[in-house]
N, CA, C and O of each residue as an XYZ file, in Angstrom:
536
protein
N       0.836     -1.182      0.000
C       0.000      0.000      0.000
C       0.875      1.237      0.000
O       2.076      1.145      0.255
N       0.289      2.404     -0.284
C       1.037      3.656     -0.376
C       1.316      4.222      1.012
O       0.478      4.158      1.911
N       2.523      4.780      1.162
C       2.913      5.465      2.397
C       3.548      6.792      2.022
O       3.689      7.108      0.841
N       3.931      7.568      3.024
C       4.639      8.824      2.782
C       6.151      8.619      2.849
O       6.894      9.595      2.943
N       6.617      7.388      2.803
C       8.030      7.060      2.965
C       8.761      6.991      1.628
O       8.142      6.952      0.564
N      10.089      6.977      1.705
C      10.913      6.835      0.510
C      10.470      5.593     -0.245
O      10.365      4.514      0.340
N      10.211      5.735     -1.533
C       9.751      4.607     -2.324
C       8.266      4.352     -2.194
O       7.705      3.592     -2.983
N       7.627      4.952     -1.243
C       6.192      4.953     -0.961
C       5.552      3.586     -0.766
O       4.917      3.376      0.267
N       5.677      2.659     -1.684
C       4.989      1.371     -1.583
C       5.587      0.507     -0.472
O       6.807      0.371     -0.379
N       4.738     -0.072      0.363
C       5.137     -1.012      1.399
C       4.073     -2.096      1.476
O       2.916     -1.876      1.119
N       4.480     -3.261      1.944
C       3.498     -4.270      2.327
C       2.755     -3.740      3.545
O       3.294     -2.930      4.300
N       1.537     -4.188      3.737
C       0.796     -3.758      4.921
C       1.494     -4.236      6.186
O       1.508     -3.526      7.191
N       2.079     -5.443      6.146
C       2.791     -6.015      7.286
C       3.761     -7.067      6.773
O       3.501     -7.719      5.762
N       4.884     -7.231      7.473
C       5.806     -8.329      7.210
C       6.095     -9.032      8.524
O       5.869     -8.476      9.599
N       6.594    -10.256      8.435
C       6.881    -11.046      9.627
C       8.118    -11.892      9.377
O       8.293    -12.445      8.292
N       8.981    -11.991     10.396
C      10.183    -12.821     10.299
C      10.403    -13.565     11.610
O       9.866    -13.194     12.653
N      11.204    -14.623     11.533
C      11.824    -15.257     12.689
C      13.272    -14.814     12.700
O      13.855    -14.580     11.641
N      13.867    -14.695     13.886
C      15.317    -14.548     13.949
C      15.830    -15.169     15.231
O      15.105    -15.321     16.214
N      17.093    -15.521     15.188
C      17.721    -16.311     16.236
C      18.946    -15.588     16.764
O      19.825    -15.205     15.992
N      19.008    -15.401     18.072
C      20.239    -14.965     18.727
C      20.835    -16.200     19.385
O      20.117    -16.994     19.993
N      22.151    -16.360     19.262
C      22.830    -17.541     19.791
C      23.992    -17.123     20.676
O      24.370    -15.952     20.712
N      24.557    -18.094     21.393
C      25.718    -17.773     22.219
C      26.909    -17.355     21.356
O      27.808    -16.679     21.857
N      26.947    -17.733     20.076
C      27.994    -17.280     19.152
C      27.703    -15.892     18.586
O      28.625    -15.173     18.202
N      26.453    -15.519     18.534
C      26.019    -14.233     17.979
C      24.856    -13.715     18.836
O      23.697    -13.761     18.425
N      25.194    -13.216     20.052
C      24.142    -12.923     21.034
C      23.516    -11.530     20.966
O      22.600    -11.241     21.737
N      23.985    -10.653     20.061
C      23.541     -9.257     20.097
C      22.827     -8.852     18.812
O      23.306     -9.100     17.706
N      21.682     -8.229     18.989
C      20.975     -7.518     17.925
C      21.308     -6.045     18.176
O      20.705     -5.406     19.038
N      22.271     -5.512     17.420
C      22.851     -4.200     17.701
C      21.843     -3.061     17.542
O      20.841     -3.186     16.839
N      22.140     -1.942     18.219
C      21.248     -0.792     18.204
C      20.912     -0.340     16.790
O      21.787     -0.147     15.945
N      19.626     -0.180     16.567
C      19.115      0.342     15.307
C      17.754      0.975     15.562
O      17.166      0.827     16.633
N      17.281      1.674     14.563
C      15.999      2.370     14.658
C      15.200      2.055     13.401
O      15.763      1.893     12.319
N      13.890      1.971     13.553
C      13.022      1.694     12.421
C      11.873      2.696     12.431
O      11.418      3.123     13.491
N      11.420      3.056     11.266
C      10.298      3.981     11.147
C       8.984      3.323     11.548
O       8.088      3.983     12.074
N       8.871      2.026     11.298
C       7.625      1.293     11.562
C       7.557      0.784     12.994
O       8.584      0.605     13.649
N       6.347      0.553     13.473
C       6.143     -0.154     14.734
C       6.496     -1.626     14.519
O       6.238     -2.191     13.456
N       7.092     -2.237     15.550
C       7.485     -3.648     15.458
C       7.000     -4.383     16.703
O       7.297     -3.983     17.829
N       6.257     -5.456     16.489
C       5.837     -6.333     17.574
C       6.797     -7.518     17.599
O       6.968     -8.213     16.598
N       7.426     -7.740     18.763
C       8.372     -8.845     18.950
C       7.670     -9.958     19.713
O       6.910     -9.701     20.647
N       7.930    -11.190     19.310
C       7.331    -12.363     19.946
C       8.426    -13.323     20.372
O       9.317    -13.646     19.586
N       8.363    -13.778     21.613
C       9.294    -14.802     22.074
C       8.713    -16.166     21.723
O       7.532    -16.425     21.953
N       9.565    -17.048     21.156
C       9.093    -18.375     20.771
C       9.731    -19.501     21.576
O       9.031    -20.398     22.047
N      11.051    -19.465     21.739
C      11.734    -20.635     22.285
C      13.122    -20.263     22.777
O      13.731    -19.320     22.272
N      13.627    -21.004     23.767
C      15.002    -20.821     24.225
C      15.085    -19.940     25.455
O      14.179    -19.921     26.289
N      16.191    -19.208     25.555
C      16.449    -18.329     26.697
C      15.938    -16.924     26.413
O      15.846    -16.517     25.255
N      15.603    -16.174     27.476
C      15.054    -14.828     27.289
C      16.057    -13.867     26.656
O      17.270    -14.061     26.727
N      15.512    -12.834     26.040
C      16.297    -11.783     25.397
C      15.997    -10.468     26.114
O      14.835    -10.113     26.313
N      17.050     -9.752     26.499
C      16.891     -8.442     27.111
C      16.934     -7.380     26.024
O      17.859     -7.341     25.213
N      15.921     -6.518     26.017
C      15.874     -5.408     25.068
C      16.179     -4.109     25.783
O      15.691     -3.857     26.885
N      16.995     -3.285     25.138
C      17.274     -1.921     25.563
C      16.564     -1.013     24.571
O      16.801     -1.100     23.366
N      15.699     -0.146     25.069
C      14.915      0.749     24.225
C      15.187      2.189     24.628
O      15.261      2.512     25.814
N      15.334      3.047     23.630
C      15.494      4.476     23.891
C      14.454      5.221     23.059
O      14.592      5.334     21.841
N      13.411      5.729     23.721
C      12.404      6.519     23.005
C      12.960      7.904     22.658
O      14.058      8.257     23.089
N      12.215      8.677     21.892
C      12.698     10.002     21.492
C      13.084     10.925     22.649
O      13.877     11.846     22.449
N      12.547     10.706     23.857
C      12.910     11.574     24.989
C      14.269     11.233     25.597
O      14.722     11.931     26.504
N      14.939     10.160     25.112
C      16.292      9.832     25.550
C      16.395      9.031     26.827
O      17.503      8.819     27.320
N      15.288      8.578     27.383
C      15.349      7.729     28.570
C      15.647      6.292     28.150
O      15.383      5.908     27.011
N      16.188      5.511     29.056
C      16.487      4.110     28.779
C      15.416      3.231     29.400
O      15.082      3.376     30.576
N      14.883      2.322     28.602
C      13.927      1.334     29.092
C      14.511     -0.046     28.831
O      15.136     -0.278     27.796
N      14.306     -0.962     29.772
C      14.737     -2.352     29.599
C      13.527     -3.258     29.733
O      12.624     -3.013     30.532
N      13.534     -4.309     28.932
C      12.448     -5.271     28.967
C      13.023     -6.638     28.623
O      13.842     -6.763     27.712
N      12.594     -7.658     29.350
C      13.065     -9.017     29.073
C      11.955     -9.793     28.387
O      10.871     -9.980     28.940
N      12.244    -10.241     27.171
C      11.300    -11.017     26.376
C      11.527    -12.492     26.667
O      12.610    -13.019     26.416
N      10.510    -13.155     27.194
C      10.610    -14.566     27.558
C       9.259    -15.054     28.052
O       8.254    -14.351     27.950
N       9.250    -16.264     28.588
C       7.985    -16.872     28.995
C       7.796    -16.997     30.501
O       6.739    -17.442     30.948
N       8.802    -16.611     31.299
C       8.694    -16.730     32.754
C       8.066    -15.458     33.329
O       8.766    -14.540     33.757
N       6.753    -15.426     33.328
C       6.032    -14.242     33.786
C       6.312    -13.933     35.251
O       6.310    -12.767     35.646
N       6.553    -14.962     36.063
C       6.847    -14.767     37.485
C       8.145    -13.986     37.684
O       8.318    -13.328     38.710
N       9.056    -14.051     36.714
C      10.320    -13.302     36.782
C      10.226    -11.953     36.070
O      11.232    -11.261     35.917
N       9.034    -11.584     35.641
C       8.853    -10.297     34.984
C       9.093    -10.305     33.486
O       9.105     -9.248     32.854
N       9.284    -11.488     32.909
C       9.466    -11.573     31.462
C       8.115    -11.383     30.776
O       7.065    -11.643     31.364
N       8.156    -10.931     29.541
C       6.934    -10.751     28.756
C       7.058    -11.550     27.461
O       8.145    -11.615     26.887
N       5.964    -12.163     26.987
C       6.037    -12.978     25.774
C       6.001    -12.165     24.486
O       6.352    -12.677     23.422
N       5.578    -10.899     24.570
C       5.603    -10.039     23.390
C       5.891     -8.614     23.822
O       5.639     -8.225     24.963
N       6.426     -7.843     22.879
C       6.869     -6.485     23.175
C       6.648     -5.622     21.943
O       7.116     -5.959     20.856
N       5.945     -4.521     22.104
C       5.767     -3.562     21.021
C       6.840     -2.489     21.129
O       6.984     -1.844     22.167
N       7.595     -2.303     20.045
C       8.575     -1.220     19.970
C       8.055     -0.226     18.926
O       8.052     -0.527     17.732
N       7.619      0.949     19.370
C       7.094      1.928     18.421
C       8.168      2.411     17.446
O       9.355      2.434     17.775
N       7.743      2.792     16.261
C       8.668      3.409     15.325
C       9.304      4.633     15.967
O       8.658      5.346     16.735
N      10.577      4.876     15.648
C      11.279      6.019     16.223
C      12.002      5.726     17.521
O      12.632      6.620     18.086
N      11.928      4.489     18.014
C      12.681      4.075     19.205
C      13.968      3.386     18.755
O      13.946      2.555     17.847
N      15.085      3.731     19.388
C      16.307      2.950     19.215
C      16.125      1.666     20.004
O      15.534      1.677     21.084
N      16.634      0.548     19.466
C      16.509     -0.717     20.198
C      17.721     -1.594     19.948
O      18.348     -1.548     18.889
N      18.030     -2.397     20.961
C      19.047     -3.446     20.864
C      18.553     -4.609     21.708
O      17.829     -4.411     22.684
N      18.942     -5.814     21.337
C      18.580     -7.003     22.097
C      19.815     -7.833     22.368
O      20.757     -7.839     21.576
N      19.808     -8.542     23.503
C      20.964     -9.374     23.835
C      20.507    -10.649     24.536
O      19.653    -10.632     25.423
N      21.103    -11.744     24.106
C      20.966    -13.033     24.777
C      22.035    -13.038     25.861
O      23.217    -13.207     25.560
N      21.638    -12.855     27.119
C      22.611    -12.720     28.205
C      23.107    -14.061     28.723
O      24.200    -14.143     29.284
N      22.315    -15.109     28.541
C      22.725    -16.448     28.962
C      21.957    -17.469     28.139
O      20.927    -17.151     27.544
N      22.458    -18.683     28.108
C      21.803    -19.739     27.348
C      22.394    -19.881     25.957
O      23.229    -19.081     25.534
N      21.946    -20.917     25.251
C      22.482    -21.223     23.927
C      21.806    -20.449     22.813
O      22.447    -20.117     21.816
N      20.503    -20.152     22.965
C      19.800    -19.455     21.892
C      18.498    -18.854     22.406
O      17.983    -19.243     23.455
N      17.984    -17.905     21.648
C      16.644    -17.360     21.831
C      16.029    -17.178     20.454
O      16.586    -16.470     19.615
N      14.890    -17.808     20.214
C      14.192    -17.703     18.936
C      13.051    -16.699     19.076
O      12.189    -16.833     19.944
N      13.062    -15.703     18.213
C      12.103    -14.609     18.263
C      11.405    -14.448     16.926
O      11.873    -14.948     15.903
N      10.299    -13.756     16.944
C       9.616    -13.351     15.726
C       9.311    -11.872     15.797
O       9.198    -11.302     16.882
N       9.179    -11.254     14.640
C       8.802     -9.851     14.561
C       7.737     -9.672     13.491
O       7.810    -10.270     12.417
N       6.757     -8.850     13.797
C       5.793     -8.376     12.811
C       5.987     -6.872     12.696
O       6.009     -6.163     13.702
N       6.126     -6.389     11.470
C       6.424     -4.983     11.208
C       5.291     -4.391     10.372
O       4.910     -4.949      9.343
N       4.752     -3.243     10.829
C       3.670     -2.597     10.088
C       3.864     -1.081     10.084
O       4.075     -0.496     11.147
N       3.798     -0.426      8.920
C       3.819     -1.025      7.594
C       5.038     -1.926      7.430
O       6.004     -1.831      8.187
N       4.978     -2.786      6.444
C       5.985     -3.822      6.264
C       7.420     -3.329      6.212
O       7.698     -2.199      5.810
N       8.333     -4.215      6.636
C       9.756     -3.885      6.704
C      10.299     -3.529      5.330
O       9.962     -4.149      4.322
N      11.152     -2.509      5.323
C      11.903     -2.103      4.143
C      13.216     -1.535      4.663
O      13.211     -0.729      5.594
N      14.345     -1.941      4.078
C      15.642     -1.479      4.569
C      15.770      0.040      4.532
O      16.569      0.599      5.283
N      15.019      0.711      3.693
C      15.079      2.176      3.642
C      14.499      2.815      4.902
O      14.727      3.997      5.158
N      13.756      2.047      5.686
C      13.136      2.554      6.913
C      13.942      2.223      8.168
O      13.519      2.556      9.275
N      15.096      1.573      8.013
C      15.885      1.106      9.153
C      17.294      1.676      9.071
O      17.855      1.826      7.985
N      17.865      1.995     10.247
C      19.216      2.543     10.289
C      19.934      2.022     11.530
O      19.398      2.080     12.637
N      21.161      1.508     11.336
C      22.004      1.163     12.474
C      22.624      2.437     13.018
O      22.882      3.385     12.277
N      22.859      2.444     14.318
C      23.420      3.618     14.972
C      24.870      3.833     14.523
O      25.607      2.879     14.271
N      25.253      5.093     14.433
C      26.650      5.462     14.199
C      27.214      5.852     15.563
O      26.632      6.675     16.270
N      28.341      5.263     15.926
C      28.895      5.410     17.279
C      28.975      6.855     17.743
O      28.484      7.184     18.823
N      29.586      7.724     16.945
C      29.768      9.107     17.379
C      28.440      9.835     17.537
O      28.264     10.614     18.475
N      27.513      9.587     16.633
C      26.194     10.222     16.752
C      25.501      9.784     18.045
O      24.901     10.599     18.746
N      25.593      8.495     18.346
C      24.953      7.946     19.541
C      25.592      8.523     20.803
O      24.899      8.878     21.757
N      26.907      8.610     20.793
C      27.629      9.162     21.949
C      27.220     10.613     22.199
O      27.038     11.020     23.346
N      27.077     11.388     21.132
C      26.683     12.792     21.280
C      25.219     12.933     21.699
O      24.875     13.808     22.494
N      24.373     12.079     21.166
C      22.942     12.174     21.459
C      22.592     11.672     22.862
O      21.696     12.203     23.518
N      23.318     10.633     23.314
C      23.000     10.007     24.606
C      24.259      9.841     25.468
O      24.614      8.714     25.815
N      24.939     10.940     25.819
C      26.175     10.809     26.600
C      25.940     10.152     27.959
O      26.829      9.481     28.483
N      24.761     10.339     28.526
C      24.424      9.775     29.832
C      24.246      8.254     29.777
O      24.233      7.605     30.822
N      24.111      7.683     28.593
C      23.907      6.236     28.439
C      25.095      5.534     27.787
O      25.134      4.305     27.727
N      26.054      6.303     27.303
C      27.126      5.768     26.475
C      27.839      4.575     27.103
O      27.924      3.520     26.474
N      28.344      4.707     28.304
C      29.137      3.631     28.923
C      28.333      2.345     29.071
O      28.865      1.252     28.878
N      27.077      2.471     29.406
C      26.223      1.304     29.607
C      25.881      0.607     28.289
O      25.723     -0.613     28.254
N      25.768      1.376     27.211
C      25.235      0.822     25.966
C      26.268      0.571     24.877
O      25.939     -0.021     23.849
N      27.502      1.004     25.075
C      28.524      0.837     24.034
C      28.712     -0.626     23.599
O      29.030     -0.849     22.431
N      28.535     -1.635     24.468
C      28.685     -3.015     23.989
C      27.646     -3.417     22.941
O      27.828     -4.412     22.240
N      26.572     -2.657     22.833
C      25.478     -3.010     21.926
C      25.457     -2.133     20.672
O      24.449     -2.046     19.971
N      26.598     -1.483     20.409
C      26.759     -0.654     19.214
C      27.739     -1.357     18.291
O      28.858     -1.675     18.691
N      27.326     -1.593     17.083
C      28.172     -2.267     16.096
C      29.396     -1.398     15.837
O      29.257     -0.259     15.393
N      30.588     -1.913     16.105
C      31.815     -1.115     16.077
C      32.240     -0.688     14.684
O      32.942      0.314     14.553
N      31.850     -1.394     13.652
C      32.326     -1.049     12.309
C      31.470      0.012     11.615
O      31.723      0.351     10.459
N      30.480      0.528     12.299
C      29.627      1.550     11.674
C      29.996      2.909     12.228
O      29.402      3.915     11.839
């Protein structure tokens, strides 16, 4: 359908599975224009770090142990920076639904210097979740 975004046309919604493993445990900080619903499916919980436009840090653990405060799904609004990490265990299997549908033109990985300038109060805590080659 038509949007006001670059290239205009998008699917109404897209959905993917993705896997974080002990060999590749980090989903590095990035931002998306679209809202994204995350679903926990299997394995160990994933900790998400979220930074809304006001610059505050929010943490949420995606998993199935509700007694420990984990949640089975998480909505990340468009315009929020986000990173995820598998802190323990062999893997975490997740799903995402993106609406309007995912398009690489709507997503951006953080640039280290920009992030440091924008969020100096969070830099030391979040630097491990910033892709170093960008």
